[in-house]
C-alpha positions in Angstrom: 5.9 -38.3 7.8 8.5 -35.7 6.9 6.3 -34.7 3.9 3.3 -33.9 6.2 5.5 -31.7 8.4 6.7 -29.8 5.3 3.2 -29.3 4.0 2.0 -28.1 7.4 4.9 -25.7 7.7 4.2 -24.4 4.2 0.5 -24.0 5.1 1.3 -22.1 8.3 3.7 -19.8 6.5 1.3 -19.1 3.6 -1.6 -18.5 6.0 0.5 -16.3 8.3 1.8 -14.2 5.4 -1.8 -13.9 4.0 -3.3 -12.8 7.3 -0.4 -10.4 7.9 -1.0 -8.8 4.5 -4.7 -8.6 5.1 -4.2 -6.8 8.4 -1.6 -4.5 6.9 -3.9 -3.8 4.0 -6.8 -2.9 6.3 -4.4 -0.6 8.3 -3.1 1.0 5.1 -6.6 1.9 4.0 -6.4 4.7 6.5 -2.6 5.0 6.9 0.0 5.7 4.2 0.4 2.8 2.0 -1.2 0.7 -0.8 -4.0 -0.8 1.3 -6.1 -2.4 -1.4 -3.0 -3.9 -3.0 -1.9 -5.4 0.3 -5.4 -6.6 1.0 -5.6 -8.2 -2.5 -2.2 -9.9 -2.0 -3.2 -11.3 1.4 -6.5 -12.6 0.0 -4.7 -14.1 -2.9 -2.5 -16.1 -0.5 -5.4 -17.1 1.7 -7.4 -18.1 -1.5 -4.9 -20.9 -1.9 -6.2 -22.4 1.4 -9.7 -21.2 1.8 -12.8 -21.1 -0.5 -14.2 -18.0 1.3 -11.1 -16.0 0.4 -11.3 -17.1 -3.2 -14.9 -15.8 -3.4 -13.8 -12.4 -2.0 -10.7 -12.1 -4.2 -12.2 -10.8 -7.4 -14.1 -7.8 -6.0 -11.0 -6.7 -4.1 -8.8 -7.1 -7.2 -11.3 -5.0 -9.2 -11.3 -2.3 -6.6 -7.5 -2.3 -6.3 -7.0 -2.0 -10.1 -9.7 0.6 -10.4 -8.0 2.7 -7.6 -4.7 2.3 -9.3 -6.1 3.5 -12.7 -8.0 6.4 -11.0 -4.7 7.5 -9.3 -3.1 8.2 -12.7 -6.2 9.3 -14.6 -5.1 13.0 -14.7 -1.8 14.9 -14.3 -2.9 16.7 -11.2 -3.5 13.3 -9.5 -0.1 12.1 -10.6 1.5 15.3 -9.3 -0.4 15.1 -6.0 0.6 11.5 -5.6 4.3 12.3 -6.3 4.1 15.1 -3.7 2.6 12.7 -1.2 5.6 10.4 -1.8 8.0 13.3 -1.3 6.2 14.2 1.9 6.5 10.7 3.2 10.2 10.7 2.4 10.7 14.0 4.2 8.7 13.0 7.2 10.6 9.6 7.4 13.9 11.4 7.3 12.9 14.0 9.9 11.5 11.2 12.1 14.7 9.2 11.8 17.0 12.2 12.5 14.7 13.1 15.4 15.5 16.8 15.9 15.4 18.4 19.3 12.0 18.9 20.9 10.7 22.3 19.9 9.6 24.7 22.7 6.0 24.7 21.4 5.6 21.0 21.9 2.8 20.6 24.6 3.5 17.0 25.7 6.4 15.4 27.5 9.6 15.1 25.6 9.1 11.4 25.6 6.3 11.7 23.1 8.3 13.7 20.5 8.6 11.6 17.4 8.6 8.2 19.2 10.2 5.3 17.4 13.2 7.1 15.8 14.7 5.3 12.8 12.3 2.4 13.2 9.4 4.6 12.4 11.4 6.6 9.9 12.4 3.6 7.9 8.8 2.3 7.8 7.7 5.7 6.4 10.5 5.5 3.8 9.4 1.9 2.8 5.8 3.2 2.5 7.1 5.9 0.2 9.0 3.4 -1.9 6.0 1.2 -2.2 3.8 4.2 -3.1 6.3 5.4 -5.7 6.5 1.9 -7.3 2.7 1.7 -7.3 2.5 5.1 -9.1 5.0 4.1 -11.7 3.4 0.7 -12.2 -0.1 2.3 -12.5 1.2 4.9 -14.9 2.9 2.4 -17.2 0.0 -0.1 -17.1 -3.2 2.0 -16.7 -2.6 5.5 -18.1 -3.1 4.5 -21.7 -6.3 2.6 -20.8 -7.7 5.7 -19.2 -6.7 7.9 -22.1 -8.4 5.5 -24.5 -11.6 5.4 -22.4 -11.6 9.2 -22.3 -11.3 9.4 -26.1 -14.1 6.8 -26.5 -16.4 8.8 -24.1 -15.7 12.0 -25.9 -16.5 10.4 -29.3 -19.7 8.9 -27.9 -20.9 12.3 -26.6 
């Protein structure tokens, strides 16, 4: 009896984490953050419970790995990604510090940088995840892209 309760609890936790990562991944497709990677992680968790998730896992994995490799394909992309991370850090700090409302702000003071440090920290966490993704992609995919480029040049 106790074993069944433990299994059920584990299933609920795995499914909850999987769905949370899927929702966060979908949101991060349009917001700052590694959307495809979160979506892949969520589907990987759900694939342990559902056959439909297992069927959709491979295409999302391929897209996530392709996006990671494309992100470090050239130095301008790496620099722009690093600047994006720096921008997220700067915005997160400013949001957390929450400077006084400027005179040009057209809305009520209530709507100036809502959330304070809660929002600022979430931006800083997004920046840390993005930086880790860039480093991981560089270390794991940069050489593959350079080899592909050499092979393409030789084939031409």
